C-alpha positions as CSV (number, residue, x, y, z in Angstrom):
1,M,-4.6,-13.3,-17.1
2,P,-1.8,-12.9,-19.7
3,V,-0.2,-15.9,-21.3
4,F,3.4,-15.7,-22.4
5,M,4.7,-18.0,-25.2
6,R,8.3,-18.1,-26.2
7,G,10.3,-20.2,-28.6
8,N,7.4,-21.9,-30.3
9,Y,7.3,-22.9,-34.0
10,I,3.9,-22.2,-35.5
11,F,3.4,-24.0,-38.9
12,V,7.2,-24.0,-39.4
13,E,10.1,-26.2,-38.3
14,P,13.5,-25.2,-37.0
15,G,15.9,-24.6,-39.9
16,H,13.1,-23.4,-42.3
17,K,12.4,-19.8,-43.3
18,C,10.2,-18.0,-40.8
19,F,9.2,-14.7,-39.3
20,E,10.1,-14.0,-35.7
21,V,7.0,-12.6,-33.9
22,S,7.0,-12.1,-30.1
23,S,9.9,-14.5,-29.6
24,N,8.0,-17.2,-31.6
25,F,8.7,-18.4,-35.2
26,T,6.0,-18.6,-37.8
27,N,5.3,-18.8,-41.5
28,Y,2.7,-16.1,-41.6
29,L,1.6,-12.9,-39.9
30,E,-1.5,-10.8,-40.4
31,L,-2.1,-7.5,-38.5
32,G,-5.6,-5.9,-39.1
33,I,-8.2,-7.1,-41.5
34,Q,-7.8,-6.2,-45.2
35,G,-10.7,-4.0,-46.3
36,I,-11.9,-3.6,-42.7
37,T,-9.2,-1.9,-40.7
38,K,-7.4,1.1,-42.2
39,Y,-4.0,-0.4,-41.4
40,Y,-3.1,-3.9,-42.6
41,I,0.1,-6.0,-42.7
42,E,0.5,-9.4,-44.3
43,A,3.9,-11.2,-44.0
44,I,4.1,-14.4,-45.9
45,I,6.8,-16.7,-47.3
46,E,6.0,-17.4,-51.0
47,N,8.3,-19.2,-53.4
48,D,11.0,-19.2,-50.8
49,E,10.9,-15.4,-50.4
50,F,9.8,-13.2,-47.5
51,K,7.0,-10.9,-48.8
52,I,5.4,-8.0,-47.0
53,S,2.2,-6.3,-48.2
54,G,-0.1,-3.8,-46.5
55,T,-0.9,-0.3,-45.5
56,L,1.2,1.6,-42.9
57,L,-0.3,4.5,-41.0
58,D,1.2,7.3,-39.0
59,K,0.3,8.1,-35.4
60,S,-2.5,10.4,-36.6
61,G,-4.1,7.5,-38.5
62,E,-3.1,8.9,-41.9
63,I,-1.8,6.6,-44.6
64,L,2.0,6.8,-45.0
65,C,2.4,4.2,-47.7
66,R,1.2,0.9,-49.2
67,L,3.4,-2.1,-49.8
68,K,2.8,-4.9,-52.2
69,D,5.2,-7.8,-52.1
70,N,7.9,-5.6,-50.7
71,F,7.4,-2.8,-53.2
72,I,6.0,0.6,-52.3
73,E,2.9,1.2,-54.4
74,A,1.6,4.5,-53.0
75,S,3.5,6.9,-50.8
76,K,3.6,10.5,-49.5
77,G,7.3,10.9,-49.9
78,Y,8.4,7.6,-48.4
79,N,11.0,5.5,-50.0
80,K,12.5,2.0,-49.8
81,E,16.2,1.8,-48.9
82,M,17.9,-1.6,-49.5
83,T,20.3,-2.8,-46.7
84,P,22.6,-5.8,-46.7
85,Y,20.0,-7.8,-44.7
86,G,16.7,-6.6,-46.2
87,Y,15.2,-3.1,-46.6
88,R,13.9,0.0,-44.7
89,V,11.0,2.2,-45.5
90,K,11.9,5.8,-44.5
91,G,10.2,9.2,-44.7
92,K,11.7,12.2,-46.5
93,D,12.9,13.3,-43.1
94,G,14.9,10.1,-42.8
95,N,12.8,8.6,-40.0
96,L,12.4,4.8,-40.0
97,V,8.8,3.6,-40.6
98,F,9.3,-0.1,-41.2
99,E,12.2,-2.5,-41.7
100,I,12.9,-6.1,-42.4
101,Q,16.1,-7.8,-41.5
102,V,16.8,-11.3,-42.6
103,E,19.2,-13.4,-40.5
104,N,21.1,-16.2,-42.2
105,D,18.5,-16.3,-45.1
106,L,16.2,-18.0,-42.6
107,I,14.7,-15.7,-40.0
108,C,13.0,-12.5,-40.9
109,H,12.9,-9.8,-38.1
110,L,10.3,-7.0,-38.4
111,K,11.1,-3.6,-37.1
112,G,9.1,-0.4,-36.7
113,M,5.9,0.8,-35.2
114,I,2.5,-0.2,-36.6
115,Y,-0.3,2.3,-35.8
116,G,-4.1,1.9,-35.9
117,E,-6.7,4.4,-37.2
118,S,-6.8,6.3,-33.9
119,G,-3.1,6.4,-33.4
120,E,-2.9,3.5,-31.0
121,I,0.2,1.3,-31.3
122,I,-0.8,-2.1,-32.8
123,A,2.7,-3.7,-32.9
124,Q,6.3,-2.5,-32.4
125,D,9.8,-3.8,-32.1
126,R,11.0,-3.6,-28.5
127,E,14.3,-4.8,-27.3
128,G,14.9,-6.8,-30.5
129,E,11.5,-8.4,-30.6
130,F,8.4,-7.6,-32.7
131,I,5.6,-7.4,-30.2
132,I,1.9,-7.5,-31.0
133,L,0.0,-5.2,-28.6
134,K,-3.5,-5.3,-30.1
135,G,-5.5,-7.5,-32.4
136,P,-6.9,-8.4,-34.8
137,A,-4.0,-10.6,-35.7
138,I,-3.2,-14.0,-37.0
139,I,0.1,-15.7,-36.3
140,G,0.7,-18.8,-38.4
141,K,-1.4,-20.1,-41.3
142,S,-1.5,-23.4,-43.3
143,G,-4.3,-23.7,-45.8
144,N,-7.6,-23.0,-43.9
145,A,-5.9,-23.6,-40.5
146,I,-4.7,-20.7,-38.4
147,G,-2.2,-20.9,-35.6
148,I,-3.0,-18.1,-33.1
149,K,-5.8,-15.6,-33.6
150,L,-6.0,-12.4,-31.6
151,D,-9.3,-10.5,-31.6
């Protein structure tokens, strides 16, 4: 039986910096497991800054690019384009791969499609929300405590 949670604050309070994930607000998001799954995304708030690191795959399971603290480290022709509200990672064909949009310097919205090794969709933005479709994932983290863990 599915459970729907909306408008929850996970390790963050209203009015503080947060990521919006599946209509909830959190200080941390991890998709995949670093060193285990080929794809991996970590979204953290560090020194009052939104930082994204990880490995993005295409729908064939091939590595598109790697991000480290919002900078592209390795890429096959993908580049980072700054916007008034964040940045976009785009391919040489101009197609959007991933984007962050920061609202009022407080809420970071994630956009794009995150693919797994076999081309399955792990997470995607849909109707203005970043939805997690498949684990492993961690939503919210404080020290050794985790908020929600999806296997």
